[in-house]
C-alpha positions, 0 to 999 in steps of 0.5 A, a space after each residue: 500500500 505504501 508504494 502505491 500511495 507513493 506512486 500516486 503522489 508522484 504522478 500527481 506532482 508530475 501532473 501538477 507541473 503543466 497546470 502551474 505552467 498553463 495557469 501561472 504560478 499564482 493560480 496554479 499553485 493555489 489549485 494544486 494546494 487545493 488538493 489538501 482539501 480533498 485529503 482533508 475531506 477523506 480524513 474528516 468524513 471517511 476515516 473520522 479523524 476529527 470527531 468533535 463538532 467544534 474542530 469540524 467547524 474550524 476545519 470547514 471554516 478554513 476550507 471555505 477560506 481556502 476555496 474563496 482564495 482560490 476563486 479570487 485568484 482565478 478571477 484575477 487571472 482572467 482579468 489580468 
């Protein structure tokens, strides 16, 4: 399992390079870092790593802030 996970991680990093080149560094890196939201969702809802309601709400607030930042950067990219 560890080797498979490492292979997928490497594949994801390789695929992120063209996205950063195509979208630019500001937007591309933000979108790539948005992958942390996906892993966070897995941890919170599938693996139940965060069980207290207050901590889940804090995670949700940080996720909303992250998505808002990504959307604002993508809007700036279109206008600039």
